[in-house]
N, C-alpha and C positions, 0 to 999 in steps of 0.2 A: 504494499500499500505506500503509495507515494505521498509525500508531505504536501499540503497545499501551499500556494504563493500567498505571501503576506498581503494583508488587504491594504488597499491604498487609503490615504487619509481621506476622511469624509470632508465634504465642502462645508462651508458655513451654514448653507441652506438645510443639507441633510442634518447637520447636527441640531439645527433649531427644530426641525420635524421630529427628530429622535427625541429631543428633550421634552416635547409636548406630549408624545405618546408614552414616554418613560413616566411622566408626571401623571398620566391618566392611570397606568397600571399600578403606580405607587399608591395613588388615591384609593383604588379599589382594595389593595391590600391593607393599607392603614385604617380604611373604615371598617372592616370585618374586624380585624385585631382589636380596635379600640372599643368597639360594642361588646365583644367577649369579656374583656375586663369590667366594662361597666355594668353588666347585667345584674349583679347582686345590688347595686344601688338602686338600679330601675325598679326592681322588685320591692324594695323597701318603700321607695316614695310613691309608687303608682298602686302598691297593694296588691300585686300579681301573684297568682298561684304558680306553682311550680309547672303546671301544664302549659298555662298562658305564657310564661317566660320561655318554655320550650317553643312555643309557636312564634315568638319574636325572631328566634334565630331560624327556624323551619320555613317561615315565610320568605326570607331573603333566599334560602337555599332553593326553595321551589321555583321562584322567579327566576333566578340566576341559571340553575341547571335545566329548568323545563322549557325556557325560551332560547337557549344558546344556539341551537341548529337553525332555528328561524332566523336569529340575529345575524348569524354568520352568512346565511344566504341572502338575507336583505342587504348585506354590505355589498354583495356581488351584484344585486340586481338594481338597486337604487342609488348607489353611490357611497365609497366608503367614507369619504370626508362628510358628506351629507349625514350618513347615519351616526358618525362619530360626534359630530356636533350637536345634532339633534337630542341623541339619547344623554350626551353629557349634560345638556341643559334641564333634562327630565331628571337625571341623578342629582344635580344641584338642588333643585326645587324640593324634591321629596326628601332628600336628607335634612333640609330645613325644616319641613313639615314634621319629620320625625321628632326634632327638637322641641316642637311646640305641642306634642301629644301630651292631652290630659287623661285619656282613656285608653284601655288597652287595645281596642279594635283600631284607633287611630294610628297607633304605632305599629301594629300588625300590617295594616294596609299600606303605611308609608314604608315598611321595610320590603314588603312584597313588590311594590311599583320600583324601588330603588333596585332590587334584584333583578327585575326585568331590563330596567335601564343599562346594568352593567352588562346583562347578557346581550344587549345589541352593541354596546360601545366596545366591549373588549375585543371580540373578533373584527370588528371594523379597525380598531386601532392596530392589531397585529396584522391583517391583511395590508394596511397601508405600509407597514415596514416590508412585508414580503413581496409587495408589488412595487415599491418604490426603490428598493435597493437591488442591485443586480445580484442574482443566485450565485453563491460561491463565497469567497472569504469576506466581501464587503456586507453581504446579508447576514451572515453568521456573526460578524462583529457587532452589528447592529442589534440583533436577536440575543446576544449574550449581555449586552449592556441592559437590553429590555428585561430579561429575566433576573438579572441582578437587582435591578430596580424594584422588580415585583416582590422579590424576597426580602428586600430591605424596608419596603412598605409594611410588611407584616411584623418583621422584627421591631422596628421603630414604633409601630401602632401598639405593640404591648406595653411599652413604657409611657408613650404619650397618653394612652388610654388611662392608665393609673395615675397620671399627672392631673390630666383634665378631670377625672372623675372626682378626684380630691375636692375641685373647684366646684364641680356641679356636673351631674351626667349629661345635661342637655349640651354641654359644650362638646361632648363626643360626636354630637350630630351637626353642631354649628361650625366646628372646625373644618369638616370637609367642605361645608358650602364655601368657605373662603377660599380653600385651595382649589375647589372646581371652577370658582370664578375665574381665577388667574389661569388656569389651565385653558378655559374656554376662550378667553380674551387672547391668549398666545396662540391657539388653534386657528382662530379666524384670520390671525395675522400671518402665521407661518406654514400652515399646511396648504400645500397648492390646490388649486381647483382643477378638476379633470372634466372633460366632456362627460356628459351622462351616458351610463353604459347603454350599449345597444341590446335592447331586449327583444329584436325581431326573432320571431320564432320561439321564444321563450316566455310563456305565459306563467303567470303566479300560481303556483301548485298550492291551492288553499285546502284542499282535501289532505295532502301530505303534511302541510303546517299543522292543521288541526289534530290529525292522528299522531304524529311525533310528539307535539307538545304534549298532548293527553297522556301519551305512553310514559315520556320522561317525568312529567310531574307525578304521575301515580306511583312509578317506581320509586322515585326520590323520596316521595311521602311515605311509601310502605317500609322502606329502609329506615328513615328518619324517625318514624313514630313507632317502629317495631318494639322498643324496650317500654314503651309508654301506654300500649293498648293490648287488646287481647290477640292471641294467635290467629283466631277466626277472621279479625278485622284486617290483621297483616296479610294473611294469605288471600282474602278477597281484593285487597287493594293492589297487592302484586300480580295476581291473576289477571285483574281488568288492565293493568298496565302492559302485561304481556299480550293480551288480546288485542289492544290498540297498537302496540309494537308489530304483531303480525299482519293486521289490517293495513299498517303503514308501507310494510315490505310488498304487500300485495298491490297496493296502489301505486307505488314507485315503479314497479315492473311495468305497469301498464301506461303510466302518464307520459304524454309527449315532452314535457318540460319538467322532469321530477325536481322536487326539492333537494333530495340527496340522491345524486346519480350512484347506483349501487355498484357500478364498475369500479368506483375509486377504491373499494376495499380490494380489488385485485392486487394492488401494491403491498407487499409483504412488510415493506418498512413501514408504511403508514399504519397498518394493522398493529405491528409491534409496538410502535410508539405508543398508540393509544391504550393498548392493553397495559404495557409498562406503565405509563401515566397513571392510569386507574389505580393500580396496585401500589406505586409509589406513593400516590396522594393517601391511599388508604393507611398505608403504614405511617407516614410522616404526621397526619393529623390524629391519628389514633395514639401514637405515641405521644405527642405533645399533651394531649388530653389527659392521659394516665399520670404523666409526670405532674401537671399542674394539680390534680387531685391528690397525689402523693404529697406535694409540698405544703398545699394549703390545709387539707383536711387532717393528714397524719401529722406533719411536722409544725403546723400553725403558723406558716409563713404568711405575711401579709400579700396584699395584690401587687404592690409595687416591689416587694422583695422577690416574689416569684418572677415578676417582668424582667427585672435585672438579671435574675439567674439564668432566664431562658433566652435573653438578647445574644449571647454567645452564639447561639445557632445563627444569628443574622451575619455572622462573617463571610457567608456566601454573597452578600451583597457587594463586598470588596473583592472576593476571588472570582466571581464570575465574569466580571469583565477583564481581570487582570491575569489570573491563572489559566482559566478555562480556554481563552483563545489558543494559547502557546500549545497546550495539550491537544486540543483538537487539531491544530495545524500539524502537529508531529504523529499523532496516533489515530486521528479520525474519530467521528462522532461515536460510532458503535462501541469502540474500544474505551472511550471516555465515559460512556453511560455505563457499561458493564462495571468498571472501576468504581464509579460513584455508587452503585447499587450494592457492590460488595462491602464498601465501607460504611452504608447505611444498615447492612445486615450485622456488621461487627458492632455498631454503635447501639444497635437495640439488643444484641447478645450481651454486651457489656453491663446493660442495666438490669438484666435478669435477677441477679442476685441481690438486687437493692435491699438495704437494711432499713431498720427504724431509725438509726442514728447516723446514716452516711453524711460525712461531711461533703461541703461543696466540691472540694478538690477531688472527692472519689467519684462524684458525678461528672466532672469536667471533661474527662477524656471522651465519653459517650456523646456529650452535647456538642462538643468541638468538631467531632468525627462527624455527626450529623449535619453539621453547617457545611463542612467540606463535601460531603456526599450531595446536598443539594446543590452546591455549586457545579459539581461534574455533571449531574443528571438532568437538572430542570431545562437549562438552556439548549443543550444538545438534543433533548427530547423535542423541544419545540423546533429546532432546525429540521430533524428527521421527519416529523409529522407534516411539514410543509415543503419539504424539499422534492422537486420534480412535479409538484402539482400546478396545473395550468393557472395562469392568472385569473381567469374567470372563475376559478373555484377556491381561491385562497381564503376567501371569507369562510367557506365550507369547511375547509381543511382546520382552521382555526376553531371554529365552532365545535368541530369533533373533539379536537383535542382538549379544549376547556370543560366541555361536557363530561368526557372521561374523567378530568381531574376533579370535577365537583361531584360526579356520581362515586368516584372512589373516596372522596373524603366523607361523604355521608354514610358509605358502607363501613369504612375505618371507624367512625365515631360510633356508629350503632353496634358494631360488633365488640369493640372493646368495652362499651357500656353493658352489654349483655353478658359477656363474660366475666366482668368485674363484679356485676350484681349476683351472679351464680355462684361465683367462688368466694363471696363475702358472708360468712355465717352470722356475724354480729357487727356491732359498731366498737368492738374492743379493738385496740391497735393492732394486735397480732392477726385479727380478721381481716382488718383493712389491709394490712400488708400482704395477705395471702391473696385477696382479691386484686392487688396491683400486680402482684408476680404473675398470676394467672394472665391478666389482660395483657402484659407486656409480651407475651408469646404470639398475640395477633399481629402486631406492625412486624415482627420478625419473621413470622410465616409469609406475609405480603411480600416482604423485602426478598425473601429467598426465592419466592415464585417469580417475582419481576426479574431477578438476576437470571433464572433459568430461561426466561422468554428472550431475554435480551442476547443470551448467549447465540441464539440463532441468527443474530445479526453480524456475527464477528466474522462469519465465512465472507470471502471476498468473491463476488458474482460479476458478471458481464451485465451490461445494461439489460434491463427488463422491460416488458411491454406493458403499459397502462392505457386503457381506452381513452381516448380523447374526450374532450369537454362537450357537453350538451349533445341532446338529441337521444332519441331511445336506442339507436344504433351505436354500437360500440366501436369507433375507429381508433385503431391503436396509434400510441405516439410513444417514442423512445423516451425513457426517463432513465438517469444514471443510477446505479445500485447505490445504496446508502454507503456512506463513507464510514 
């Protein structure tokens, strides 16, 4: 495998566009992280039950995960800049409305619409990068900066959320309004306009949009609520989601202009990237959830102490644009992803024997390894998932990847919660510790499965054939093998 040529320096205009898009993905990450930290204060102030508080989180997840595929395709059909600016404005508006909420339904509605806005805004922003930067070292460089910023948003959000909540939880919603307004002004000034996409012969697949949204929403809802409802309700919800998914596949096979052209899944690299992304997100978010419970419930650490303890994972924000490009240039994306997943597996394994009196120095190796693993895996996964995809389907490719991440996060959180509850016999410290140790096997298992799947991408292959864009007929197009 020959190394890539170094990426040429980006122009001032390209740096400006990249800065705007990095700001948007940073906004999405910091918004989610700050809300996670603020949930106890919100419950105390508004008098929410545990079930209502869960809906505050689930509403965002449902909006974000459920509409991601539609959002990605909308960027392809209606214009990426147009969709980015429009839904960033919606994000700004409903984030502010969330801060003004006085009833639980107001907060839940605001979070759902904010999630929908992110579902349209995020793939639009990603596809602006993948269509605006030439495929190869220049695009890879931009995507690695982009992924590092996304990780930094989540890490910084943990600390910022603790600081803002100490002033008042409503600032967790108002702060993103200020940041959104700045990004919106910069987007209007810096992101170039393009001609409206030619939709000749490509009608809007309403049936496909309705069925896939219903499928994803029901599947995410079933997974999210699995530990809070009866088995019958969960089975019924998941069954309905699978039925809608089957109906979606049938309609897409017959549609003249499908929402998701099923031929795109003939790319082994794309399928692997999405499966690995799903499992990686499941492990990452499940692990963070268990560690936060351990630090706050068993060790009695404050929200701010926990945030500062976890911020070391944010080292990926520095390493992604600095170290990862060099490793990708030398070894290729597939090998870097594989190495990152091995490190993630090691990180989770180091936490399995966690004790009731572990010092932070005992936790540090696992946490810093996880930050390094994220920096090696996340950005290259984004590259592989969009590499070789035609420009007309870049929004769709981004939507698929982020749907995988979101669904994986929901599966990881639900599974570690279920295992933790089942393995915890009482509220005694020893029983709590048993529950945490059992739950930590979930992220380790997910990481090992992801590592196994990614290993299939290590083989060097000649160019593969992926059907061309648009139309029910599959016209072959040469796509380079994943690096």
